[in-house]
C-alpha positions in Angstrom: 139.3 146.8 65.4 135.8 148.7 65.1 134.1 149.9 67.7 131.5 147.5 67.6 134.1 144.3 67.8 135.0 146.1 70.7 131.9 146.0 72.1 131.7 142.2 71.2 135.2 141.9 72.5 134.4 143.2 76.0 130.6 141.6 76.4 132.3 137.8 75.5 135.6 139.3 78.0 133.1 139.6 80.9 130.2 136.9 80.3 133.7 134.8 80.4 134.8 136.4 83.9 131.5 136.1 85.5 131.0 132.4 84.3 134.1 131.7 86.2 133.4 133.4 89.4 130.0 131.5 89.3 131.3 128.5 88.8 133.7 128.6 91.9 131.3 129.9 94.0 128.5 127.2 92.4 131.6 124.3 94.4 130.2 125.7 97.7 126.5 125.2 96.7 127.4 121.4 95.5 129.5 120.8 98.9 126.7 122.1 100.8 124.3 119.6 99.8 126.8 117.0 100.2 127.6 117.4 104.0 123.9 118.3 104.6 122.7 114.7 102.9 125.4 112.9 104.4 124.8 114.2 107.7 121.0 113.5 107.7 120.9 110.3 105.7 123.4 108.4 107.9 120.7 108.4 111.0 118.3 106.7 108.7 119.3 102.8 109.3 118.8 99.8 106.6 117.3 101.0 104.2 116.2 99.8 100.2 115.9 102.0 97.6 112.9 101.2 95.4 112.9 102.8 91.5 110.4 103.5 89.0 108.7 106.0 86.8 107.2 109.2 88.4 104.3 108.6 85.8 102.6 105.3 86.2 99.2 105.9 87.6 97.5 103.9 90.8 95.7 101.6 88.6 98.8 100.2 86.9 100.3 96.7 88.1 103.2 97.7 89.0 102.3 100.6 91.5 100.8 97.8 93.2 103.7 95.9 93.0 105.9 98.7 94.4 103.5 99.2 97.2 103.2 95.6 98.1 107.1 95.2 97.8 107.7 98.1 100.1 105.5 97.4 102.3 106.8 93.4 102.8 110.6 95.3 103.2 109.5 96.8 106.3 108.0 94.0 108.0 111.3 92.4 107.6 112.9 95.6 109.3 114.2 97.4 106.2 113.3 101.1 105.4 112.0 102.4 102.1 113.9 104.6 100.2 112.6 106.6 97.0 112.9 109.9 95.0 110.1 111.1 96.7 107.8 112.1 93.5 104.7 110.7 92.4 103.9 107.3 90.1 106.4 104.4 91.1 107.7 106.3 94.6 104.6 108.0 95.7 103.8 103.3 95.4 106.8 102.7 97.3 106.3 105.3 100.1 102.7 104.8 100.4 103.3 100.7 101.1 106.1 101.8 103.8 104.1 103.9 105.5 101.5 100.7 105.6 103.9 98.6 106.9 104.8 101.5 109.9 108.2 101.6 108.6 110.7 103.7 107.3 109.5 105.8 104.1 112.5 108.3 103.1 112.1 110.3 99.9 115.3 112.0 98.2 113.9 114.7 95.7 115.0 116.8 93.3 113.7 119.9 92.3 112.1 120.1 88.8 110.9 122.3 86.6 108.3 119.8 85.9 106.5 116.3 87.3 108.4 116.6 91.0 106.1 117.1 93.4 106.9 115.3 96.8 104.6 112.6 98.0 102.1 113.0 101.0 103.8 109.5 102.2 107.3 110.8 103.0 108.2 110.8 107.1 108.4 114.1 107.7 111.6 113.7 109.3 112.5 112.4 106.5 112.3 114.1 103.2 115.5 115.4 101.1 115.0 118.0 98.5 118.6 118.7 96.0 119.4 121.0 93.3 122.1 118.4 91.7 121.1 114.8 90.2 124.7 113.6 91.0 124.9 114.6 94.4 121.1 113.0 94.7 122.6 109.7 93.4 125.3 109.4 95.3 122.7 109.3 98.5 121.0 106.7 96.9 124.0 104.5 96.6 125.7 105.4 100.1 122.7 104.8 102.1 120.8 101.7 100.3 121.3 98.1 101.3 120.0 97.0 97.8 117.8 98.6 94.6 114.4 97.8 93.9 113.9 98.8 89.8 110.5 98.7 88.3 109.7 99.9 85.0 110.6 103.2 84.6 112.5 105.8 81.9 115.5 107.6 81.4 116.2 108.8 85.0 115.5 104.8 86.3 117.8 103.6 83.7 120.5 106.1 84.8 120.3 105.4 88.4 120.6 101.2 87.4 123.2 101.6 85.5 125.4 103.7 87.6 124.9 101.0 90.4 126.2 98.4 87.8 128.8 100.4 86.7 129.9 101.4 90.2 129.7 97.6 91.5 131.5 96.1 88.0 134.5 98.5 88.5 134.7 97.9 92.3 134.0 101.4 93.3 131.4 100.1 95.6 131.1 96.9 97.7 128.3 95.1 96.2 124.9 94.8 96.8 121.5 93.3 95.6 119.9 95.0 92.2 116.6 93.5 91.9 114.5 94.1 88.2 110.8 93.5 88.4 108.6 93.0 85.6 110.0 90.4 83.4 107.7 91.4 80.6 109.4 95.0 80.8 112.8 94.0 81.4 113.2 91.2 78.9 114.3 92.9 75.9 116.7 94.7 77.5 118.5 91.7 79.1 118.1 89.6 75.8 120.0 92.5 74.2 122.7 92.5 77.1 123.5 88.6 75.9 123.4 88.8 72.6 124.8 92.1 71.7 126.8 93.7 74.3 128.2 90.4 75.8 127.9 87.5 72.8 128.5 90.0 70.0 130.5 93.0 70.9 132.3 91.7 73.9 132.1 95.1 75.9 131.1 93.0 79.4 131.9 89.6 81.2 129.6 86.8 81.3 129.9 87.3 85.3 128.5 90.5 84.7 125.4 89.4 84.3 125.1 88.2 87.9 125.4 91.7 89.1 121.4 92.0 88.6 118.3 89.4 89.3 115.3 89.4 87.5 111.9 88.8 89.3 108.1 89.1 89.4 106.7 89.2 92.3 107.0 90.9 95.6 107.7 87.5 97.4 110.7 86.9 95.1 112.0 90.6 95.4 112.3 90.7 99.0 113.8 87.3 99.7 116.7 88.0 96.9 117.3 90.9 99.2 117.3 88.6 102.7 119.1 86.0 100.9 121.9 88.7 100.0 122.3 89.6 103.9 121.3 85.9 105.2 125.4 85.9 105.4 125.6 88.9 107.4 124.5 90.6 110.9 122.5 93.7 109.0 123.7 96.8 110.0 123.3 100.4 109.1 125.8 101.3 106.0 127.7 104.0 107.8 
């Protein structure tokens, strides 16, 4: 083995060892995020998560709709949880603030696009480094999901919730899609291809979510679901 090959081999072995060590210590960082998140979010009380694009502008109809939905939820006694950023998230926190309700932001550290908005209660802003930890907080501490138009992140959160309910890893809670114009193509594909052609889901799986167009209908779906129960914090 040449000297050059020996150097390359040593470098690879060193890098592999350092990676192992780094990964092992990274577990403690992840664990600390879970512990802190559970400790703080367990005290927020009944809340509904509102999802949607960070890129939605204030003059967009869905921005106004998110604000209205959040406001109406607070009048019913629910707090509002968002991803803490701009766009739909800011609109929802704004609506919660307008209704004097709990306004929670579960933020994520990103190199772009995701500064915390100004309408989150100062004691209810939580920032995470890991997306998967953040998503656990959304699932564990929300009484329902209201999903407005968004991108890949919004779809990620939506389908994770549907999957966890479908596989009975979590209890069923309401998932409401807002905006027929936006969601109709996806729902048509789910019915025609996923269900009928490929048979990858059951007909009952279509009941895991509902589609609405107004703030009143979105909030009434939450109320309808919990009218069967005495609403209490989910911890």
